[in-house]
C-alpha positions in Angstrom: 249.9 89.3 145.3 249.0 90.7 141.9 247.8 88.6 139.0 250.4 87.4 136.6 250.0 88.7 133.1 250.0 86.0 130.4 252.3 86.3 127.3 249.1 86.5 125.1 247.9 89.5 127.1 251.2 91.2 126.8 251.4 90.6 123.1 247.8 92.0 122.7 248.6 95.1 124.8 251.8 95.7 122.8 250.0 95.3 119.5 247.4 97.8 120.5 250.0 100.2 121.8 252.0 100.0 118.6 248.9 100.6 116.5 247.9 103.6 118.4 251.4 105.0 118.5 251.5 104.6 114.7 248.2 106.5 114.5 249.8 109.3 116.4 252.9 109.4 114.1 250.7 109.5 111.0 248.2 112.1 112.2 248.3 114.9 109.6 249.8 118.2 110.8 247.5 121.2 111.0 248.3 123.8 108.4 245.5 126.2 109.1 247.6 128.6 111.2 250.3 129.0 108.5 252.7 126.8 110.5 252.8 123.0 110.7 251.4 122.2 114.1 250.6 118.8 115.7 246.9 118.4 116.5 246.9 116.4 119.8 243.1 116.4 119.8 243.2 113.7 117.1 245.4 111.4 119.1 243.9 108.2 120.6 242.8 109.2 124.1 243.6 105.8 125.5 247.3 106.1 124.5 247.7 109.5 126.3 246.2 108.0 129.4 248.6 105.1 129.3 251.6 107.3 129.3 252.1 108.1 133.0 253.2 111.6 133.9 252.6 114.0 136.8 252.6 117.1 134.5 249.2 117.9 132.9 249.3 117.7 129.2 252.9 116.4 129.1 251.9 113.1 127.4 250.3 114.9 124.4 253.2 117.4 124.2 255.6 114.5 124.0 253.6 112.7 121.4 253.4 115.9 119.4 257.2 115.9 119.1 257.2 112.5 117.7 254.3 113.4 115.3 256.1 116.4 114.0 259.5 114.8 113.6 257.9 111.9 111.7 256.5 114.2 109.1 259.5 116.5 108.9 261.7 113.4 108.2 259.4 112.4 105.4 259.2 115.9 104.0 263.0 116.1 103.9 263.2 112.8 102.1 260.7 113.8 99.5 262.4 117.1 99.0 265.7 115.3 98.4 264.1 113.0 95.8 262.1 115.8 94.1 264.3 118.9 94.4 263.1 120.5 91.2 259.4 120.1 92.0 259.8 121.2 95.6 261.6 124.4 94.7 259.3 125.3 91.8 256.4 125.0 94.3 258.2 126.2 97.4 258.6 123.9 100.4 255.4 125.0 102.1 253.2 124.1 99.2 255.2 121.0 98.4 255.1 119.7 102.0 251.3 120.1 102.0 251.1 117.9 98.9 253.6 115.5 100.3 251.5 115.0 103.4 248.4 114.3 101.3 250.3 111.9 99.1 251.8 110.0 102.0 248.5 110.0 103.8 246.9 108.2 100.8 250.0 106.1 100.2 251.6 105.3 103.6 255.3 104.5 103.3 256.0 100.8 102.9 259.6 101.0 102.1 262.4 100.4 104.5 264.7 103.0 102.8 263.5 106.6 103.0 264.6 107.5 99.5 262.0 105.1 98.0 259.0 106.6 99.7 258.4 108.9 96.7 257.7 106.0 94.3 254.4 106.8 92.7 254.5 110.5 93.6 255.0 111.7 90.0 251.9 109.7 88.8 249.9 110.9 91.8 250.9 114.5 91.1 249.8 114.3 87.5 246.6 112.4 87.9 245.2 113.4 91.3 246.4 116.9 92.2 247.1 118.6 88.9 243.9 117.5 87.3 241.8 118.6 90.3 243.3 121.6 91.9 245.9 123.5 89.9 244.3 126.8 88.9 244.0 127.3 85.2 246.0 130.6 85.4 248.7 129.2 87.7 252.2 130.7 87.3 253.4 127.1 86.7 251.8 125.3 83.8 250.7 121.8 84.5 252.9 120.2 81.9 255.9 122.0 83.4 255.4 120.4 86.8 254.7 117.0 85.2 258.0 117.2 83.3 259.9 118.4 86.4 258.5 115.6 88.5 259.3 113.1 85.8 262.9 114.4 85.6 263.3 114.2 89.4 261.8 110.7 89.5 263.9 109.5 86.5 267.1 110.9 88.0 266.5 109.0 91.2 265.7 105.8 89.4 268.8 105.7 87.3 271.0 106.8 90.1 269.8 103.8 92.2 269.7 101.4 89.3 271.6 98.1 89.7 275.0 97.9 87.9 274.8 96.1 84.6 277.5 95.2 82.1 277.3 97.5 79.0 276.8 95.6 75.7 279.3 96.0 72.9 278.9 93.9 69.7 281.1 90.9 69.0 282.0 89.9 65.4 279.1 87.5 65.5 276.7 90.2 66.6 278.0 92.6 63.9 277.1 90.0 61.2 273.5 89.9 62.3 273.1 93.4 63.6 269.8 94.1 61.8 268.2 91.1 63.5 269.1 92.2 67.1 266.7 93.8 69.6 268.5 96.1 72.0 267.8 96.3 75.7 268.5 99.6 77.4 270.6 99.6 80.6 268.6 100.4 83.7 271.0 103.3 84.2 269.7 105.0 81.0 266.6 107.2 80.5 265.4 109.6 77.8 263.4 112.6 79.1 261.6 115.5 77.4 261.6 119.1 78.5 259.7 122.1 77.2 261.5 124.4 79.7 265.3 124.3 80.6 264.5 122.1 83.6 267.7 120.1 83.6 269.8 123.3 83.7 267.6 124.7 86.5 268.0 121.5 88.5 271.8 121.8 88.4 271.5 125.4 89.6 269.2 125.0 92.6 272.0 125.7 95.0 272.0 129.2 93.6 268.5 129.8 95.1 268.8 129.9 98.9 265.7 129.7 101.1 262.5 127.7 100.9 260.3 129.8 98.7 259.1 129.0 95.2 261.7 129.9 92.5 260.6 131.2 89.1 260.1 128.9 86.1 262.4 129.9 83.2 260.9 130.8 79.8 259.9 127.9 77.6 262.3 126.6 75.0 261.8 127.3 71.3 261.0 123.6 70.8 260.6 120.4 72.8 264.0 118.9 73.7 265.0 115.2 74.2 267.8 114.4 76.6 269.5 111.1 77.4 270.4 110.7 81.1 273.1 108.0 81.7 274.7 107.1 85.0 278.5 106.9 84.6 281.4 106.5 87.1 281.5 110.3 87.4 277.8 110.8 88.0 274.8 111.2 85.7 275.7 112.5 82.3 273.3 114.4 80.1 273.3 114.3 76.2 271.0 116.4 74.1 269.4 114.3 71.3 268.1 115.2 68.0 264.3 114.4 67.8 264.9 111.7 65.2 267.8 110.3 67.3 265.5 110.0 70.3 262.9 108.3 68.1 265.5 105.8 66.8 266.5 104.8 70.4 262.9 104.3 71.3 262.3 102.1 68.2 265.5 100.1 68.9 264.3 99.4 72.4 261.1 97.8 71.1 261.9 96.3 67.8 264.9 94.7 66.0 267.3 97.1 64.5 266.1 96.3 61.0 262.5 97.0 61.9 263.5 100.2 63.7 265.4 101.5 60.7 262.6 100.6 58.3 260.1 102.5 60.5 262.3 105.6 60.8 263.0 105.7 57.1 259.2 105.6 56.5 258.6 108.4 59.0 261.4 110.5 57.6 260.6 110.3 53.9 261.2 114.0 53.6 264.9 113.5 54.1 267.4 112.4 51.5 268.0 108.6 52.2 271.8 109.1 52.2 271.6 111.7 54.9 269.3 109.7 57.1 271.5 106.6 56.7 274.5 108.6 57.8 272.7 109.9 60.8 271.3 106.5 61.8 274.8 105.0 61.5 276.3 107.8 63.6 273.6 107.7 66.3 273.7 103.9 66.6 277.5 103.9 67.0 277.3 106.7 69.5 274.8 104.8 71.6 276.9 101.7 71.7 280.1 103.5 72.5 278.4 105.4 75.4 277.0 102.2 76.8 273.3 102.7 76.3 272.6 99.0 76.0 272.7 96.2 78.5 272.3 93.4 75.9 271.0 92.6 72.5 269.1 89.5 71.5 267.7 88.0 68.3 
């Protein structure tokens, strides 16, 4: 009669098995051949021996399927979250970066669409600073802006619903003393290339290769992105308008106006006051603000 296995021994065995199987899943794919291949030589040998099969090598081949599918699922998720970056780089180059990022920052999220949190900062600080050739066809700042737009789009799309603030008569009486809090569904982004337009046209570029970066714009643009019932709306802002909204988010309205007037001393005061009144009213009507406090 065989020895009974204790529950502690079973738990220990299962824990070791799970750890080794996780190692298999997270083993980086080999890119040296120009295809993404599983490298079974890097799998824990003990795990292969534990998987009983009469066919030589079948255990590693089976594990390789899981290994590849794990990475392909993550690649697809990151491509969906960063469609602009992945097409500017091409899927092959992007997937290689994604594998490095996820190798350094293993997914901790239950939901796949959240695994790219931190990818934009990693791309800017780790990869761009270290590896992008000086004469690359894609300027560093273009990729950073594209990654920021992708990340921002995802963030505001998934932002929790908040009531939009509209001033009451009491608020209107003390408007200059209020500090505005932007809704989580709002973001202001900058672009030096027509990246937002390109992002909306990605379906026109079939395949997986890199797509060309359009010519740079005549000047830096500021865009407000706001989630609405119909999707995410885009609004081109005047530079001073974007500056006003930034100031309103960090100071009382009175302080924001005083700062902007000081910065725009080259403009006739009457014109600036008209612009400020128009921009402030527009932001309230569009629902930029979640609340305003004294």
